[in-house]
N, C-alpha and C positions, 0 to 999 in steps of 0.2 A: 188681697191687694194694697192700692200704695199707703193706705192707712197702717195695716199690720206692719208692712215693709218699715215705715217711718217710724213705726213705736219701738219696734225689735232695734232697731239702728239707734233711736235715741237712748235707749235704755242698756243695750249692749255695752260691755266693759273692754272689748277687744280694742285696738290701736284704730285711730281715726286721725285723719291728717288729711285737711282743708287748706287748698293752695289756690290764693286767689293772684290777678295779676292787675295791677292799677290801671284803669281804663281812662283815668284823669287825675291830674293833681289835685290834692285835697289837702287843705291846712292841717298840719300835725294834731292841734287844738281840737279842729273839728273830728277827726279820727278819736282822739282820745276820747273826747266827750261822746261822740257817737257811742263807741263800743262800750263806756261804761254805763250807758243809759240803757241799752239793751241788753246789759248783764243785769243791772239793777232792776230792771222791769221782772226778771226771770228766777230771782234768787232771794232768800227771806233777808229783811231789812238788816238783822244780827248778824247774818252772815256775809253780807256786802260791806256792812262795817268791819268786819274780820279780816277780810281779804283787800280792801281797798287801798291801804298804803302799799302792797306788794304790787297789786295791778295795776295802779298808776306809775309805780317805778318801772314796771315792765313797759308798760305802752308808750312812756318817756323815752325810754332807750331804744324801742322798737321803730316809733313813728317820729319822725323828724324832719326838718326841712329837705335832708338829701334823701331820703326814704319814701316821702310821701308824694311822690312823684309818678305820673305816666310809665307805665312799662316796669317797676317795681313788682318783684314777687314776693309774697307773704305767705309764708307756710303758719298753720295753725295745727298744733297735735296736740291728741289728748292718749295717753298712754294708761291702760288701764283702769281707764275712767276715773283717775286719781291726779295723774301731773297733766298740767296744761303748759305747753310751751309755744314760743314764737322764733321763726326765722326769717330773717328779711336777706333775700338775696344768698339764700344758702348758709348764711351765719346765723348762728343759734345768738338771740337774746337774753334768753334765760327761760327759766320756767318756775310754775308755781304748785304746790301741792294743793288740792282743792276739788274733790267729786264734785260740790255744786257748782263751780267754776266750768267742770267739764261738762256737764249736764245742760248748763244755761248755754254754753257755746255752741254744742250741738243744736241746741234748739233754736238758736239764732238762725241756722244754715237750714235745719229740715221741720222743725216744730210747726205747727199748725200756724203760726202767724210769723213765719220766716221773714227776714227781711227782704228776700228777693225769691221770689216762686220760680223765677228763671233759675237761680244757683241750686234753689232745692231739686229742681227737676234736673238740672246737670248732674248733680252728684248722685240721683236716681240711677241714670243712665249709666255713669259710671261705675257705681257698685255693680248692676247689673252685667256692664260689659265685662267686667273682672270675675263675676260669679261664673259667666258662660264663656268664658274664654277657653 
């Protein structure tokens, strides 16, 4: 069922890419703080302290007044379960080596307490479509 699929998806070290399109404009500081809150709730405090400086730099570069607007495409990639990167409008913003961040980010979108059940359902449908194509 979906639970087994989601668990395998979360734990798998294969390439995962989640692309979102901004449906409304959101201030960059709101995006950065929301992202940090979601990650910090999913990793050990000591791990978050280790990655927070690099994560803040990446988020600050990625989420600006120009990119935090309706219609912007944001792509998050987790490669090999170890490297987390962000692309905005197809342009690389940078990456961070952190298995814990990759796992936390995957959990944000497909975990039991996903930020959006609609997004989780869309991810499941998209992966299912790819497998069955």
